N, C-alpha and C positions, 0 to 999 in steps of 0.2 A: 600421453595423458588420456585416461578414460574420462568421458564427461557424460552428463545426462542433461537433456533439455526439457524443462517443465514450463507450463503456462497456467495462469489463473485468470480467467476472463480476458485473455489476450495480453496480460502483463507477463512477459516471458523472462526466463532465467536459465543461465548455465549453472549447473549444480555439480559439485565434486565431492566424492566420498573421501574426506581428509581425516579420517579417524587416526591415521598414522602421523598426522601433523607434519607433512612433508612439503606442503605448498608454501611458497614464499609470499607472505601477505604484504611485504614491502615492495614487491615488484608491480607497481601500479601500471606501468606501461604494458606489461604482459596481460594483466587483467583487462585493460581497455581493449587490447588486441582481440582477446577471446570474445568480448562483447560486441566487437565491430561487425556490422551486418554485411560488409563487403569483403573484408579480409580475414575475418575470424568465423566464429560460430553464429554470433548474432544474438543479442539479448538486451533487456533493460537493466540487467544487473547480474552479478555472479555471487553464488553462495557456497560456503564450505559447511559440511556437516562434520563436526568434531566431537570427540569425547569430552565430557565434563563431569567431574565427580559430583554426585548428588543429583544429577539430572539424566534424562534419557540421552540427551545430546546438547551440543551448543550450536547456535546459528551465528555464522560470521558472514556479514553481508557487505558487498561493495557495489557502488553505482556503476553505470556503464562507462563513466569517465575514469574508472580504475581506483577510485578512492573510497575508503570506508565511509559508511553512511549511517544515518539513524534508522529506526525500525522500518521494515517493509512488511505490511500486512499480507499482501498476496504472496510475497516471498516466503513469509513464515508458514502460510498454508501449504505452499508447494513443498517446502522442506519437510513438513510433517508427512505429506504424501510420499515423499522420497524415503523418509525413515521407515515407513510401512513397507515400501518396495524392498528395502534392504533387510527387513525383518528385525530392525532395531526396536520397533514398537509393534503392538497389535493394533488397537483402535484408539488408544489414549496416549497422550504425550505430555510430559512435563519437561520443558526445555528452557535454556537460558539464551536470551538475545541481548542486544546492546542496551535496551531499555529495561532489562530485568527479566524475571521469570515469567513464563507463559504456560497456560494449559491449552490443550487442543484435543479435538475428537474427530475421528474419521467415521462418517455415517455409512450405512449400508449402500446408499445410492452414489457414493463417491464424494459427497459434499464434505468439505473440511471446515470445521468450526474452530475459530481461534479466539481465545480470550485476550482482549487488549488490556492495556493499563487503564487505571482510573483516570478520568479526564476532568480538568478544572472547567468551570463555567466559561462559555464563550465570552471573549472580550472584544470591544470595538477595535478594528484593525488599525485605524489611523492612516490608512493608505487606501486609495481607490474611492469607492462610493461611501457615503455615510453609514449605509446599512451593512457594509462588509465587516466580517468578523474574523477573529483569530482563535484557533484552538491547537493544542498540542496533543496528538493522539499516539505518541511514540515518535512522530516526526511533526515538525511545525507546518501548519496549514492555514492559508488564507482562503476564505470562502466568499464568493460573490454570487448573489442571486439575480437572476434575470426574470422579469415579469412579462410573459407573452402578451398580456393585455396592453402593455405599453409599446408593443411592436418589437420586442427583443426576443428572438428565438435562438436556442443553443446551436442549432444546425448552421446558422448563418454567422455565428459569432467568431471573431478572429482570436481564437484561443492562443495561438502562438505569439502574436504581437503583443496583446494585452498581458498575457501571462508572463512573457519575457520582461516587460517593463516592471510589473509588480515584483517578480522574483528578484530583480536586481535593484529595487528601490533601496535607497540608503537607509530607510527605516529598518530594513531587515539585514543590514550588514552585521557581522561579516559572513554569516553562513548562508544567507538567502532563505528562500521559502518555497514551498510547493503551493500552486495556485489552482483552486477549483472553481469552476463555473457551473452554476446549477439553474436549470429551468424549473420554475415553480409550477407544479401541475395544478389543474383546475380543482382536483380532488386530492387532498394531502395523503389519502390512503393509496393513491395510485403511485407507480414507480416514479422516483425523482431522477430525471436525466442529468448526468454529470459528465463533464469533460475536465481533464486535469493536465496542467503543464508541470512537469516534474523537474526539479533541480537535479543536477548530476547526470540526467539524461539530456537536459536542455532542449526538450521537445515535448509535445503532447504524447502521452502514452494511452493505450487502449483501455487501461484501467489502473486504479491506484487504491490499494486496500486501506491504508491509513487516511487517504483522501476521502473516500466514500464514508468512512467512519466519521470524519470531521463534519461532512455534509449532513449525515443523518442526525448527529447531535445538534448541529446548528438549526436544522429543519424542525426540530422539536419545538422551537419557539415560534414556528409558523404553522403549527397544526399537525405536524407529523407525530404519530404515536408508535411506540415500539411494538413489534419489529418493523423497521422501515425498509421498504424495497427501493433499491437504487439501480438505475440503468446506465451502465458505462458503455462505451463504444464496443467493448469486447464481450459484454454479457451482463447478466443480472447478479447482484450481490444483495445480501441482507445484513442489517445491523440491528441488534437488540440491545437494550440497556435499561438501567434503572436510574431514576433521578435521585440525587442527594439533596438534603436540606439546604446545603450551601450553594445550590445552583449547578453543582458539578454532576458527574455521571460515574456510575460504577456498574459492575457486572456487564461490561461492554463486550459483546461477541460479534465477530465478523464471520459470515458464512458464505460459501460459494464453492464452485468446482475448482479442482486443482488436478491437472492431468499431465502425465508423462507424454511428451511428444515423440522423442527419439533419443537414442544414445549412440555414442561412437568413440573414435579416437582421433586425437589431433596432435 
């Protein structure tokens, strides 16, 4: 099997050119093995690029546990970069993902901009702190803000333990949720530091595209204005958006690097 390894701000993926539709998507054990960092290639998820009538391609995504998942923002950006690598597209893409159609653009500097779905207004999470909120940006996300003035810093926060507890809280049964922890900067125009515990990976990842999108939208209620800069452990991302009269968001774009790391056979 020929594979390609891509990463977007440290969120890494095994990608397969499956335009011939030969890969067995029901073999969850095999997918998990390919994503295993000790016995396989190693990745936060696996993606297939497939043909789809009416689109440049279709994105089929699996979490590292081998099971199909909801939308992955950094994965979508990496798959767009891969489509350009294959000459499936030039610099613009119109593709289908699990949450519907998406547009994307590859800039001259290598930045990949991905248009996300419209997002409903943030809702009280009902789990964690009173100020915690829930948004669905293609994947469900819980957002928890940390205020350094109260002695809470993101670097010291136990993302794995707290994230695990919220991810498995019965309020989010049966599918669980992704959990984002955000340090509120002194100036909302400065980058917002973010760390994310991802379901399906069951650990903190270096970056989460739908997660930073949720954070940027939630941060707009705390003084952040579009475009919002976000600092994940694996690098910088940007989210731009427009407000809707109903409190929701439209024209949501996620931007950042997406790079091919290496390719090989397994």
